[in-house]
C-alpha positions in Angstrom: 54.3 48.3 -11.1 56.4 46.5 -13.5 59.9 47.3 -14.5 61.4 47.7 -17.6 64.6 46.0 -17.2 65.8 43.4 -15.0 68.4 45.7 -13.4 65.8 48.0 -12.8 63.5 45.5 -10.5 66.7 43.9 -9.4 67.6 47.6 -7.9 64.2 48.0 -6.1 64.2 44.9 -4.7 67.8 46.0 -3.2 65.5 48.9 -1.3 63.8 47.3 1.8 64.3 47.0 5.4 67.6 44.5 6.5 66.9 42.0 9.2 70.2 41.4 10.7 71.5 38.2 11.2 71.2 37.2 15.3 74.8 36.1 16.6 74.4 31.8 17.1 71.3 31.5 14.9 70.3 28.0 14.3 68.8 26.7 11.2 65.6 25.9 12.5 65.6 29.5 13.3 67.0 31.3 10.3 64.7 29.5 7.5 61.5 31.4 9.2 63.5 34.7 9.3 64.4 34.4 5.5 60.9 33.3 4.5 59.8 36.8 5.0 58.7 38.7 1.9 59.7 42.4 1.6 62.4 42.4 3.7 66.4 41.7 3.3 67.8 39.0 5.5 71.3 39.3 6.5 72.8 35.5 6.2 76.4 34.2 6.3 79.0 33.2 3.8 78.2 29.4 4.9 74.3 29.6 3.8 74.9 31.7 1.0 76.7 28.6 -0.8 74.3 26.2 0.1 71.6 27.4 -1.2 73.7 28.3 -4.4 75.0 24.7 -4.5 72.1 22.5 -3.1 69.8 22.8 -6.1 70.9 24.2 -9.5 70.0 28.2 -9.5 66.7 29.2 -11.2 68.9 32.3 -12.5 72.2 33.3 -11.7 74.3 36.6 -12.8 77.4 37.4 -10.9 76.9 37.4 -7.2 73.1 37.4 -7.7 71.1 34.1 -8.0 67.5 32.8 -7.7 66.4 29.9 -5.7 63.4 27.8 -5.5 62.8 24.0 -4.7 59.7 23.7 -6.9 56.3 25.3 -7.9 57.3 28.2 -5.4 58.2 31.8 -5.3 62.0 32.6 -5.6 64.2 33.6 -3.3 66.9 36.0 -4.6 70.6 36.2 -3.0 73.5 38.1 -3.5 76.4 39.3 -2.1 78.3 42.8 -1.9 81.6 42.5 -0.6 81.8 40.5 2.8 77.7 40.9 3.1 75.5 38.3 1.9 71.8 38.7 1.8 68.8 37.1 0.7 65.2 38.2 0.1 62.1 35.8 -0.8 60.0 37.4 -3.3 56.3 37.3 -3.3 54.6 35.4 -6.2 53.7 39.0 -8.2 57.8 39.7 -7.7 58.2 36.0 -8.9 56.5 36.2 -12.1 58.3 40.0 -12.6 61.4 38.7 -12.1 61.1 35.7 -14.2 59.6 37.9 -17.1 62.4 40.2 -16.8 65.0 37.2 -16.6 63.7 35.6 -19.6 63.2 32.6 -17.2 60.0 30.1 -16.6 57.9 30.4 -14.2 58.9 27.9 -10.9 55.7 25.3 -11.5 
């Protein structure tokens, strides 16, 4: 399904099951949890800022940004109030996001 606007697509992406962040979660357990597409993973503020600052975001608007290390599907992060979450996109979702955001596909 193609969306007409980025806002419409982002609203669609926000409609998914939220996987809570376990207490005391280690980095080595968090990375696989936030790498599952189709769900929204709760994260802490420190993780949000780590991914925002470790590499320049592929896209940023307000409290939403897209992250990828290289030729891989995007992971989007956003903040609502004091809640921080991310969603791993599929390759098809990445292509749709890039088309609507008018940014290059990560190669």
